[in-house]
C-alpha positions, 0 to 999 in steps of 0.5 A: 498361617493357622492360629492356635489358642495357647490355653484358655486365657485368650492368647491366640498365635500362629502355630509356628512362631520364631525363636530368636535366641540364636540371633544373639548367641549360642549358635555362632557370630551375631549378624544383626542385619541378617537377623532383622531381615529374617524378622521382617520376612517372618512377620511381614512376609510369612505372617508369623505373629509370635516371637520368643526371646529372653532377657538372658539371650545375649545379656539383653542384646536379643530384647534390644534387637527385637525392640529395634525391629518392633519400632521399624514400622508403626503398626508392627507392635500391634501385629506381634505377640511377644514372649520373653522370660526372666529368672536366669541371671548371668555374669558378664565375665562368666566362664563355662555353663554358669547359671544362677536362677532367681525367681524371688518376688523382688527380681520378678519386678526388677527383671520385668522393668528391665525387659520393658525398657530394652524392648521399648514397649509398655506391655509384654504379651507372655511373660515366662519364668525361665527356670524355677529356683526350688528354694523360692516357693512357686506361689511367691513367684507367681503372685509377683508375676500376677501383680505385673498383670494387674499393673498392665505390664504383662498380659499372660503368664508362663513357665518354662521347663517345669514339672507337672506339680509346679504347674499345678501349684502355679495355676492355683495362684493365677491362670498359667497361659503356657508352658514352654519346654524343649519338645521334638522327636528326640526330646519327648520328656513332656509326654510323661506328665507335663503335656497331660497336665496342660491338657487337663488344666487348659494350658497351652504348650510352646515347643522350643527346639522342635528341630533338636537344635538343628540336628533333625535337619540332617545337616550336622554330621560332626561338631567340627562343622560347628562354630568354635563358640557354638553351644552344641559343642558342649551338648552330650547329644553332639558328642562322639558315640552319642552323635553317631547313634543319633545320626542313625535315627535322623537318617531314618527321619530323612528317609521318611521325609524324602518319601513325602517330598518334604524336608526333614525339618518340615517333617520334624516340625509337623510331627510336633504340631500333630501331637496336640491342638494346643501345641505351638512350635517355635523353631529358631533361626537367624537366617532367611534361607531356613525360615521359609522351609520351617514355615512351610511345615504348617501346611504339612499333613501327616496321616496315621500311618506316617505318625505310627512309623515315626513312633516306631523309628524314633521311640521315646528315649531313643536319643543318646545323651543328655540334652544339656551339660550337667549344670543345665540339666539340674535346672530342669523339671523343677 
């Protein structure tokens, strides 16, 4: 698979990575056996070398799962670039969509040590601040993260869902290798200022949810089809009138995909990869049957006519509804 450089700090990864969050929660019941099989296929069969996790996914379960996977084979750690995140603290007895963002220097160090233990590794390849607490100066957070680099516990630094202004301030303290944000045909917020700033500063961009949380695959017609504990039941974009309006958009994307003899998922991921050479996509799946289809998107080439057509069918702001519940939206673009 094609490799791309994330920023100018020397981190090269496959153009399509694997988002591992759903292996632990948010999208139905866990199945560790199938998740491990999917990870093996991703790395050993398809050559993916970029895996994405976070300490809050499954309250540590996701990092532990990846730790198990990495230690199954003696050479696997050397073939994988591992990204994880800190900053979102959750309570084991939480109810609803409760999040506390802690980016204090003390928590940076505490969270990193905990992640290293769960993963069973000595160094994290890419360490993100998952969200930003505006009450803590970003300079304090990044200074503490930079200390982890000097200590050999982290190789590269990243930020997730930040504003262009915060990125500039952080980059002035220590080079930021990558920004991770939601980006797809139906979430194009980063195009306003974050992507141009990444281009200017030489920062890579990692697009999560390039399939619009599965909606751009064209296979979701009702929230009733989703597991009872599926996060998307809380998402405004999957509700009633918004869902109906968004389905019309996806039907148009499906029509284009059919004409190209590819799947809607392949078209959606390929569109993301065509937006800039410093962008990497990390579609998430916990099942092997979806993995091969996603990976094949790296081979899809879209001509200018198709890209212009998609821009017309799915313009900026076309998606109906917010992408998170209110409690999640307030943590974005800080």
